C-alpha positions in Angstrom: 33.7 1.0 5.3 31.5 -2.1 5.5 28.1 -2.2 3.9 26.5 -2.9 7.3 27.8 0.4 8.6 26.6 2.3 5.6 23.2 0.7 6.0 23.1 1.6 9.7 24.1 5.2 9.0 21.3 5.5 6.4 18.7 4.1 8.8 19.9 6.4 11.6 19.6 9.4 9.2 16.1 8.3 8.1 14.9 7.9 11.7 16.1 11.4 12.6 14.4 12.8 9.5 11.3 10.9 10.2 11.0 12.2 13.8 12.0 15.8 13.3 10.8 16.6 9.7 7.9 14.2 9.0 6.6 13.3 12.4 4.7 10.3 13.6 1.2 10.7 12.2 -1.1 9.3 9.5 0.1 11.5 6.7 1.2 9.4 3.7 4.8 10.4 3.9 4.9 9.4 7.6 3.2 6.0 6.9 5.5 5.4 4.0 8.8 6.1 5.7 7.6 4.6 9.0 6.7 1.3 7.3 10.0 1.3 5.4 11.9 1.6 8.7 9.7 -1.0 10.4 9.9 -3.6 7.6 13.4 -3.0 6.2 15.3 -1.3 9.0 16.5 -3.5 12.0 14.3 -6.3 10.8 16.3 -6.5 7.6 19.5 -6.9 9.6 17.8 -9.5 11.8 16.8 -11.6 8.8 20.1 -11.4 6.9 22.4 -11.7 9.9 20.5 -14.0 12.4 17.1 -15.5 11.3 17.8 -16.3 7.7 21.1 -18.0 8.1 19.4 -20.7 10.2 17.1 -21.7 7.3 17.7 -24.0 4.4 16.0 -21.7 1.9 18.5 -18.9 2.8 21.3 -21.3 1.7 19.4 -22.0 -1.5 19.1 -18.3 -2.2 22.7 -17.6 -1.6 23.8 -20.5 -3.6 22.5 -18.8 -6.7 25.2 -16.1 -6.4 28.3 -17.9 -5.2 30.7 -15.2 -6.6 28.5 -12.2 -5.9 28.0 -10.3 -2.6 24.2 -10.2 -2.8 23.8 -9.1 0.8 26.4 -6.3 0.4 24.6 -5.0 -2.7 21.2 -5.1 -0.9 22.7 -3.3 2.1 23.8 -0.5 -0.1 20.6 -0.5 -2.1 18.4 -0.1 1.0 20.7 2.5 2.3 20.5 4.4 -1.0 16.7 4.0 -1.0 16.3 5.4 2.5 18.4 8.4 1.8 16.7 9.1 -1.6 13.2 8.8 0.0 14.0 11.5 2.5 15.6 13.6 -0.2 12.4 13.2 -2.3 10.2 14.2 0.6 12.3 17.3 1.3 12.4 18.0 -2.5 8.6 18.1 -2.7 8.4 20.5 0.2 11.0 22.8 -1.6 9.4 22.5 -5.0 5.9 23.5 -3.8 7.1 26.1 -1.3 5.9 24.2 1.8 7.8 24.5 5.1 7.6 22.6 8.4 5.4 25.3 9.9 2.8 25.1 7.2 2.7 21.3 7.6 2.2 21.6 11.3 -0.5 24.3 10.7 -2.3 22.0 8.3 -2.2 19.1 10.8 -3.6 21.5 13.5 -6.3 22.7 11.2 -7.3 19.1 10.4 -7.5 18.4 14.1 -9.7 21.4 14.9 -11.9 21.7 11.9 -15.0 19.6 11.1 -15.3 17.4 8.0 -16.6 19.5 5.1 -19.1 17.8 2.7 -21.3 19.7 0.3 -24.8 18.6 -0.8 -23.5 18.0 -4.3 -21.0 15.5 -3.0 -23.6 13.7 -0.9 -26.0 13.4 -3.9 -23.1 12.1 -6.1 -22.3 9.4 -3.5 -25.8 8.1 -3.6 -25.5 7.5 -7.3 -22.0 6.0 -7.1 -23.0 3.6 -4.2 -26.1 2.4 -6.1 -24.2 1.8 -9.3 -21.2 0.2 -7.5 -23.5 -2.1 -5.5 -25.2 -3.5 -8.6 -22.0 -3.9 -10.5 -20.5 -6.0 -7.7 -23.8 -7.9 -7.2 -23.8 -8.8 -10.9 -20.1 -9.9 -10.7 -20.9 -12.1 -7.6 -23.8 -13.7 -9.3 -22.3 -14.2 -12.8 -19.0 -15.7 -11.4 -20.7 -17.6 -8.6 -18.4 -16.1 -6.0 -20.3 -16.8 -2.7 -19.7 -20.6 -2.7 -16.0 -20.0 -3.6 -15.6 -17.6 -0.7 -17.3 -19.9 1.8 -15.2 -22.9 0.7 -12.0 -20.9 1.0 -12.6 -19.6 4.5 -14.2 -22.6 6.1 -12.3 -25.4 4.3 -9.8 -27.5 6.1 -7.6 -27.5 3.0 -3.9 -26.9 3.4 -2.2 -23.6 2.7 -0.8 -25.0 -0.6 -4.3 -26.1 -1.6 -5.7 -22.6 -0.8 -3.0 -21.0 -2.9 -4.1 -23.2 -5.7 -7.7 -22.1 -5.2 -6.6 -18.4 -5.3 -4.7 -18.8 -8.5 -7.6 -20.7 -10.2 -10.6 -18.7 -8.9 -9.4 -15.6 -7.0 -10.8 -12.3 -8.2 -12.5 -11.9 -11.5 -11.5 -12.9 -15.0 -12.2 -9.2 -16.0 -9.1 -7.1 -15.3 -11.1 -3.8 -15.2 -13.3 -5.2 -12.4 -10.3 -6.2 -10.4 -8.9 -2.7 -10.9 -12.1 -1.2 -9.6 -12.1 -3.4 -6.5 -8.5 -2.4 -5.8 -9.0 1.4 -6.0 -12.2 3.1 -7.1 -14.7 1.0 -5.2 -12.8 1.3 -1.9 -12.3 5.0 -2.4 -16.1 5.4 -2.9 -16.8 3.1 0.0 -14.7 5.3 2.3 -16.5 8.4 1.1 -19.9 6.7 1.8 -18.7 5.6 5.2 -17.6 9.2 6.1 -20.9 10.7 4.8 -22.9 8.2 6.8 -20.9 8.9 10.0 -21.4 12.7 9.4 -25.1 12.0 8.8 -24.9 13.9 5.5 -26.3 11.1 3.3 -29.9 10.1 2.7 -30.7 6.5 1.8 -28.1 5.0 4.2 -29.2 1.5 3.4 -27.8 1.5 -0.1 -24.6 3.1 1.1 -24.1 0.3 3.8 -25.0 -2.3 1.2 -22.3 -0.9 -1.1 -19.7 -1.0 1.7 -20.6 -4.7 2.5 -20.5 -5.5 -1.3 -17.0 -4.1 -1.4 -16.0 -6.4 1.5 -17.5 -9.3 -0.4 -15.5 -8.3 -3.5 -12.3 -8.1 -1.4 -13.0 -11.6 0.0 -13.6 -12.9 -3.5 -9.9 -12.5 -4.1 -9.6 -15.7 -1.9 -6.8 -14.0 0.1 -6.6 -13.1 3.7 -5.0 -9.7 3.3 -7.4 -7.6 1.1 -10.5 -8.1 3.4 -8.5 -7.5 6.6 -6.8 -4.4 5.2 -10.1 -3.0 4.0 -11.6 -3.4 7.5 -8.5 -1.7 9.0 -8.9 1.1 6.5 -12.4 1.8 7.7 -11.1 2.0 11.2 -8.4 4.4 10.1 -11.0 6.5 8.2 -13.0 6.9 11.4 -9.9 8.2 13.1 -9.0 10.5 10.2 -12.4 12.2 10.5 -11.1 13.6 13.8 -7.3 13.9 13.5 -4.1 12.9 11.6 -2.3 12.6 14.9 -1.1 9.2 16.0 -0.4 9.3 19.8 1.4 6.4 21.4 -1.8 5.0 23.0 -3.6 5.0 19.7 -0.7 3.4 17.9 -0.6 0.6 20.5 -4.4 0.0 20.2 -4.1 0.0 16.4 -1.2 -2.5 16.4 -3.1 -4.7 18.8 -6.1 -4.6 16.6 -4.0 -5.5 13.5 -2.6 -8.5 15.3 -6.0 -9.7 16.4 -7.6 -9.2 13.0 -4.8 -10.7 11.0 -4.3 -13.5 13.6 -8.0 -14.4 13.3 -7.8 -14.4 9.5 -4.7 -16.6 9.6 -6.3 -19.1 11.9 -9.4 -19.3 9.8 -7.6 -19.5 6.4 -4.6 -21.8 7.4 -5.9 -24.8 9.3 -2.4 -26.2 9.9 -1.9 -23.6 12.5 -3.0 -24.3 16.1 -3.4 -21.7 18.7 -2.3 -18.1 19.2 1.4 -18.9 19.4 1.4 -20.5 15.9 -0.6 -17.6 14.5 1.8 -15.0 16.0 4.9 -16.9 14.7 3.3 -17.0 11.2 2.5 -13.3 11.2 6.0 -12.4 12.3 7.4 -14.6 9.5 5.0 -13.4 6.9 5.2 -9.7 7.7 8.9 -9.2 8.5 10.9 -12.1 7.3 9.3 -12.8 3.9 9.5 -9.1 3.1 13.3 -9.2 3.4 13.7 -12.8 2.1 11.9 -11.8 -1.2 14.3 -8.8 -1.6 17.3 -11.1 -1.1 15.9 -13.4 -3.8 16.0 -10.6 -6.3 19.5 -9.5 -5.5 20.9 -13.1 -5.5 19.2 -13.9 -8.8 20.1 -10.6 -10.6 22.6 -10.2 -12.2 24.2 -13.5 -11.2 21.6 -15.7 -13.0 19.2 -13.2 -14.7 20.6 -10.2 -16.5 19.3 -6.7 -15.9 16.1 -6.1 -17.9 16.8 -2.4 -18.9 13.0 -1.9 -19.3 12.2 -5.2 -21.0 10.2 -6.4 -17.9 7.7 -3.6 -18.1 5.3 -6.2 -19.7 2.5 -3.7 -20.5 4.9 -1.5 -22.4 6.8 -4.2 -24.2 3.6 -6.0 -25.0 2.1 -2.9 -26.6 5.2 -2.4 -28.7 6.1 -6.0 -29.7 2.9 -7.9 -29.1 4.9 -10.5 -27.1 5.3 -9.5 -23.4 8.1 -11.3 -21.6 7.6 -13.2 -18.5 7.4 -11.0 -15.4 10.5 -10.8 -13.2 8.7 -12.2 -10.2 8.1 -15.5 -12.1 11.7 -15.7 -13.3 13.1 -15.0 -9.8 10.8 -17.6 -8.3 12.0 -20.2 -10.8 15.6 -19.5 -10.1 15.3 -20.3 -6.4 12.7 -23.0 -6.5 13.7 -24.8 -9.7 10.3 -24.6 -11.3 8.0 -22.2 -13.0 4.7 -21.3 -11.4 6.1 -20.2 -8.1 6.4 -16.4 -7.8 8.5 -14.0 -5.7 7.2 -10.4 -5.2 9.1 -7.8 -3.3 9.0 -4.1 -2.5 9.5 -1.6 -5.3 13.3 -1.3 -5.3 13.5 -5.0 -6.2 11.9 -4.4 -9.6 13.9 -1.1 -9.9 17.0 -3.1 -9.4 15.9 -5.9 -11.8 15.3 -3.5 -14.6 17.8 -0.6 -14.1 20.4 -1.6 -11.5 21.6 1.2 -9.2 20.1 3.9 -11.4 16.7 2.3 -10.9 17.0 2.2 -7.1 18.1 5.8 -7.0 15.5 7.2 -9.3 12.5 5.1 -8.2 13.2 5.9 -4.5 13.6 9.6 -5.2 10.4 9.6 -7.1 8.5 7.6 -4.5 9.4 10.0 -1.7 8.6 13.0 -3.9 5.3 11.7 -5.1 4.0 10.5 -1.7 4.9 13.9 -0.2 3.2 15.6 -3.2 0.0 13.7 -2.3 0.2 15.0 1.3 0.6 18.6 0.1 -2.3 18.3 -2.3 -4.7 16.6 0.1 -3.7 18.0 3.5 -2.1 21.4 2.9 -4.0 22.6 -0.2 -7.4 21.1 0.4 -7.9 20.2 4.1 -10.4 17.9 5.7 -13.1 17.0 3.3 -14.9 13.7 2.6 -12.8 13.2 -0.5 -9.4 14.0 1.0 -10.0 11.6 3.9 -10.9 8.8 1.4 -7.9 9.8 -0.7 -5.6 9.4 2.3 -7.1 6.0 3.1 -6.6 4.9 -0.5 -3.0 6.2 -0.3 -2.3 4.0 2.7 -3.3 1.0 0.6 -1.2 2.2 -2.3 1.8 2.4 0.0 1.2 -1.2 1.2 1.2 -2.3 -2.5 4.4 -0.3 -3.2 6.1 -2.1 -0.2 5.1 -5.5 -1.6 5.3 -5.1 -5.4 6.6 -2.8 -8.1 6.2 1.0 -8.1 4.2 1.0 -11.3 1.7 -1.5 -9.8 1.3 0.7 -6.8 0.6 3.7 -9.1 -2.3 2.1 -10.9 -3.5 -1.0 -9.1 -2.8 0.5 -5.7 -4.4 3.8 -6.9 -1.6 6.2 -5.9 -1.7 7.9 -9.3 -5.5 8.1 -9.2 -6.0 9.7 -5.8 -5.9 13.3 -6.9 -8.1 12.7 -10.0 -10.6 10.9 -7.7 -10.7 13.7 -5.2 -11.1 16.3 -7.9 -13.9 14.4 -9.6 -15.8 13.9 -6.4 -15.2 17.5 -5.3 -16.0 19.3 -8.6 -19.0 20.9 -7.0 -16.7 22.9 -4.7 -14.9 26.1 -5.6 -11.3 27.0 -4.7 -10.2 30.5 -3.7 -6.9 31.7 -2.4 -6.7 33.2 1.1 -4.1 35.9 0.9 -3.8 36.1 4.6 -2.6 32.6 5.1 0.6 32.3 3.1 -1.1 31.7 -0.2 -2.7 28.4 1.0 -5.9 27.5 -0.6 -9.1 26.9 1.3 -12.4 25.4 0.3 -15.5 27.4 -0.2 -18.6 25.2 -0.3 -21.3 25.9 -2.9 -23.7 23.3 -1.4 -24.9 23.0 2.2 -22.5 21.7 4.9 
């Protein structure tokens, strides 16, 4: 049986599971599996069988593994990943005693119930937004970020020059601040936005100032994606206040908005592009083709040129044990195909799983990813329902999924905030008490101690 057929069967199974078991909505498991299918389903076949073979870089990639079937291995890895993600989702439902009817009931409840926000949460958000605003303001002033942002977005410099700007001046030299901008500050900004829209928050000026400050901090990364994604997340948060459903009309409007927003950002940031056609071509290449090209880079380089790491590329762990962290895999893979250090290649989470643990890594990481993402849905949607904190948690989770589909799983857990979602929700909602409703299948419901 050819690897193409195995891949096609796995994708067909995943589509069926997605439609009948997960559903098309804005739950984390639906967004995760849906994006996997969109990025690495038919588009993967299109890249490896049609688009890629017409490019010189594809030949360069394949020349790194002349005696190894890198595409065949990648076909089977993606097939394994799709199947394991669905098994992980089903496994989480089984482990926590959640069935399809309970998921549907939770989605219906989300649609019909108002957002719940207690007075203690609103008071806490005022403090958080004030502290966050002044932290970001201090960072912007100390590191002189406003001129850098202006130069990046209005400069006529080439894309290569802007990449150099990003590497030299993007973000902060303080890792903790970058981490806050990636997860805690956006989560808090989403909470403030919801509270403002619910008219549950006094001193709205400081809350709006904090949201704008987070936008500026995102722009200070000197990259197009973070700011655009944050704006899209605010739009999604507004929809999540009402429903988790994603009807066809809404999906079309959202996709159109994404194209307009990212297209505008691309035209502003990359001055070599001229007109809508160039922008759309670039977006198609950047979103669909590079996602699969980067995957192929990993599979062509490992193990043909670079050996499996067997955990040695977990730089934070190795560094803590030996004091000498090795070079990250994305640097080594980039050097293999480009012939020089400094160029990096990042790919979705199974690439690093493959690089470190071969087939076992792809199997375990995919199984864990599906299980953990579904666990978040159960904790936020089924167990807690629609509150200001759970809506913000879902929005942060969407970003974490984006990180997971562009970098390593461990990066998505911390930098992307997936591992922090439930702690953030619990910390913000600690003024709320939980009791079990025996008449609703043991599901938990929120009893507010503050005013609604």
